[in-house]
C-alpha positions, 0 to 999 in steps of 0.5 A: 260600628256602622254610623246611625243614620238620621233619616231625612237628613241629607249628608253633606256629600249629597247636598249638591246631588242633582237627583236629590235636588230634582226631587226637592223641586229645585232646578239642578244645574243639569238633569239627572239620570238613573234607570229602572232595573239598571242593576241587573240582567243586561250587565254582563258583570251582573250575570257573572256574579249571579251565575248559579245563585237564585234570585231570592238568594241573592236578594238575601245576601248583603255582599251580593246586594251591595255589588249588584246595586253598585255595578251600574253606578260604576259603569254608567256614572248614573246619578242614583243608585237603586237598591237591588231587591225583588217585589216579593222579597219581603213576603219570603222574608216573613215566611211566605212560601214562594219562589222565583221561577226562571222564565215565569216570575214569582210563583206562590205555593198557596195563594190567598183566598180567605180571611185566614190566609191573610191572617197567616201572613206575619208583619214584617219587622227589622229582624226579618231582614238584617241583610237588608240593613247591612247592605244599605249601610255597606252601600251608603259607605261606598256610594259616598265616595262615588262621583262626588256622592251618589244617593241610594233609592229605597225599593218596594212593591206597592200593595196592589201588585204584591197583592196580585202575585199573592192572590193569582199565585204567579204572573197574570195578564188578566188579574181576574182572581185578583179582581174577583177577590177585590169585588167579591170579598171586599173585607178579605180584600181590605185586610190583605192590602192593609197587611201588604201596606204594612209590610211594604212600609216596613221594608222601606223604613228599614232602608231609610233608617239604614241610610237610603236617601229616597224611595220608590214605590213600584205599582207595576200592575196598577194600570189593571185598574179603572180610576174609580176601582183604584181610588176605592180599592188601591189608593188608601193603601198606597197613601198608607205606605207613603204617609209612613215613609213621609214621616221619615223625611225623605222624598218619595217616587211613585211609579205604575205601568200603564197608569196614565188615567191614574197619574193624579190619583197616584200623586195624591198618594203622597209622592213628590215625584210621580213616575210616567210610563213610556206610553204616556206623553210627558207633557200631558202627564205634566198637565195632568199632575199640575204644578205640585209634582215632579215628574220621572221618565219616560223614554221608551226602553225599546228605543235603546235598540234603535240607532243611537241618534234616534234614541238621543233625539228622543231623549233630548225632547223628554229633557226639554219637556221635563223642564216645564215640571217642578222637577224632572228626573230622566229615566226610562218609562219602565225597566231596562230590557235584559237584552240592552246593549250596555254601551247604549245606555252608557251613551244615553247617560252621557248624553243626558248629563251633558245635555245643553239646550239648542240656542234660539 
């Protein structure tokens, strides 16, 4: 029988984790590093194990989840593992008719348009996702023995991003249907966002109760909102997710793409650490957030295609800038690009973990 996890209690093996120390606002002996989308498309071992297996099918298989989550930890020695899943997996788990089409992304068969559509979406319970509990328990056992103990980050999509897929029926560049619903049918929008907030929070709660040491809420498309619209239509629901997870006592990271103008609002949702997208100068972000928050980021993912010395020079600048924040976790400013050379990420990891500031 698997050991029962006590949410919010850091195990002895993880007490010295630089990642968890940074999230707690402490000053670890070195800057911790992990990469968004590190468990995935750029790794040959990932492509091999996923061969012939659909994305959502992979995300519902505890053995595959475990293996894919561990692959970048073994290869790079990063300071945290990110749970392998997909933003729309919880929707699939509760019965929404959707698929992930290669080269397209999530496609919803019957997009949400009405209150009846919202009411037809069930709430998520642990019984919907037994493979998540099994995978997290497997992972925390394995990770305890890697590099002196490696924390696991729980994963979920934020309400706005998940809502955009449900309303648009798939990926979008304009979010016209999403905003039409948001502005034109605010009662339906409110109900939809409450529904998704509940699903996202429940999905994270399952991961934390099974052993995840921290969580990250991904709001990939939050940058489509103005600050005023974000505050009115989005923030209350992201806050609901963060509040529920905060009650479990684990640190929280909140990340959005193209979100420079939203950073203070995203911080106010309740996270200890705010992820900074690569378009935003890290020093400016630290100033906007103030002394109460740590930051994560924010090397341009495209810089791993530059000469190694150029990549490392920029990484050094980010590490130095990050020292000004309450805590700093080094990361890319968005996910790993699929065609990334894994050896470059290995060099980057080694550089960050061994970085020493120049004298003088």
